[in-house]
N, C-alpha and C positions, 0 to 999 in steps of 0.2 A: 180775426184772421186765423186764430188757432182752432176755430170750430168749423169743420168742413160742412156742417149742416146748417150753418147760419145763412140768413137771406143774402147778406153781403159778405162774401169771403173770397179767397183766392185758392187756386189749385196747389200752389207751393208758396209757403211763407218764408221768403228769403230777402235779405237786404233791408230788414226793418220796414219802414214805410214804403220803400221803393217799389216793391212788387204790387202793392195796392194802387199806388199812383199810376204805374205803367199799365196795369190791367184795366183800370178805368179808362185810360186814354185809348187803349187798343179796342176794348169792347164798345166804346161809344164814339169812336173817331168820326164816323159819318153822321152822327146825330148829337153833336155837342151843343150845349147851351152857349150863349154869347161869352160867358165868363165862368171859369171854374176856380174855386179856392181849394187848394190842397192843404189839409190840416191833419194833425194827430187827433186821436179820438177824445181825449180828456179835455174838459173845458178849462181847467186850471193846470198850467204847466209852466215850469220855470222860465222858458224862453218865449212866452207870450209877451208881446210889447204892451204892457199895462202895469201900472204901479203895484197891483195885487195879482198879477199873472193871470188875469181873466181873458179868455180868448174872445169873448163877445164884443167888447168895445172896438178892438181893431177891425172886426168884420163890419160893424155898424159905421165906422168912420171911413172905411176904405172908399176912395173915389174911383168909381168905375171908369170915369173919363181918363184917369191915369193909366189904368190897366189897358184900356182901349188904345191909348197913344203909344205906350211902351211895350205892350204885349206880355210883359213879365213884371210882377210886383212882389218883391219879398215882403212878408208880413211883419218884418222887423226893421227898425231904423238904428237902434243902438248897436255900436260896434262890438260890444262885449257879449258874447265871444264871436270870433270869426273874421274880424277886420283889424287892421288893413290887409293882413296876409296871415291866414291861419295855417296853411300848409305850404311847405317848401319841399317839393318832391325831390327825392334823392336821385342822383345821377351816377354816383360811384358804385360800380358793380359789387365791390366787396362790402360796402356799407349796406347796400340793398340786401345782399345775402344774409348778413348778420342780423339786420332788422327783421326780416321775414322769419328767421329762426327763433327770434325772441318772443317775449310775452307782452310787449308794449303795443297796444292797438294803434296809438298815434304814430309810432315809428313804423309800424307795418303799413299804415295808410300812406305815409309819405314814401315808403319804399315801393309800394305797389302802384302808386298813382300814375306814373308815366306810362307803364305798360298798359294799364287799364285805359288810360286816355287814348292811346293809339288804337286800342280795340274798339272803344266806344265811338271814335272818330276815325274810321278807316281811311279817309281821304287826307288826313293830316300827315305831315312829314315829321320825322323824329325831332328835327331841329325846331319845330313849331310847338313842341310840348312845353307846358308852362313851367317856369322856375318858381312861381309863387301863385297861390290861389287864395282869394279872400271874398267872403260874402257873410253878412250877418247870419249866424247859425240858426239851426232849427228845422230846416227843410220844410218850411211852411210858406206858401206863396200862392199868388193868383195868376192865372193865365187867361188870355183872350183866346177865343176860338181861332182867330186868324193866325195867332202865333203858334198854337199847337199844330194846326194844319199846314204851317209853312214847312214842316218836315213831313215826309211821306210816312204812311202807316208802317211800312217795313222797317223804318229806323227804330221805332219804339219796340217792335217785335224783336229786332236784333239785339237791342239793349237789354230787354227782359231775358232773352236767351243767354246773353252773357252773364247776367246776374244769376240765373238758375244753374249755369254750368260752372261758374267759378268755384275754386276750392278755397277762396278767401273766406274767413269767418264773417258772419253777419255784421259784426261791429265795424269791420274794415270795408266790405263791399258796400254796405249802407252808407258809410261816411264818404266813400269815394263818390257815390251818386249825389249825396247831400251837397257836395262841393262841385258838382258838375251840372246841376239843373240849369243854373243861370247861363252856363256856357252853351248848353244845348239850345237855349232860347236866344242865342246870338249876342249875349253880353260879354264884356271882357273878363279875363281871368280874375282880375281884382276889381270887383264891382261894389264899391263902398261909397255911395253918395254921403255927403255930410248929413249928420242927424237933423240939423235944422232944416235943410232942404227936403229931406225925406219926410219928416213929420208934416211939413207944410204942404208940399206938393201931393203927397200920397194919402195923407189922412186929414188934411184940412186944419191941422193944429199949427197955426202960424204965429201965435203970440208967445211961444215958449222962449225961455232964456237958455241959451246954449253957449256955455263958456268953453267947451271943448268941441272939436270937430266931430267926435264920435258919440256924443251924448248930450242930452238936454236935461235941465234941472227938473227934479220932481217927477220924472217919468219912469225910471227903471233902476232897480237895485239888483245886482247879481247876488243870488242867495248863496248861503254857505253850502247847502245840500241841493242835489238835483231833484230829489223826490219831494213833492209838495205834501204837507201833512194831510191826514184824513180829515174830512169835514172842513177843509179850508174854504173860505177865510173865517168861518165862524169859530174855528179852533186853530190854534197854532200861531196866530199872528203875534209878532213881537217876541217870539221865543226861538231859541236854537238858530239864531242868525237870520230868521225870516223877518221881513219888515212889519212894523206895527200898522194897524189900520189908521188911515188918515195922515200918513207921513208926508204925503204930497201937498197937504193944505198949507 
């Protein structure tokens, strides 16, 4: 995305993955495949729903029948991070002003969310803006063609124009959209199915032991650091807070 001469690029790199996702939808709206999976570029990332953060197994296991039925399928099941409610948008004007003037990106996101929501959803009323938003984090999801096309093309153009015009920093505008995709696709503000239900219905993993509503045994460990070591998983496993190979056995 940073290389304007690459075969696949965007004219403006803003909002992290959001510009790439929106540009793909806009450019291919009338010629979409039945299903589209929106993912980050690297195979190994801390938010991939896999014991060793491998992005391939979730793709292989994803049930397209689930995507067809629901239209939207988050590529994660574990609630950490993002559920049951990751964001609590501010409503107090003085608190909003203070947060926007500060340096904490999370505070800025919660401060900017309500105004952004009303701009992204211009038909919504102010009293309809969410007081809490939750979705398993990562901004990686599958969509069916019918779900994408349930919104007019102009909606996606308008959202991208908002992204390109906003003065919010990328970390904030990108996070606002990360926690808005499921809403754009008709899901409730807090969309956190139980991990057991999610793994079974979405990925066909129905024999897992799930002692907590938001996690299943031997499926995911939140790493200490967000950056996966180089040459992972051949190197770095079992060190610096990262899981050791075979911990799920």
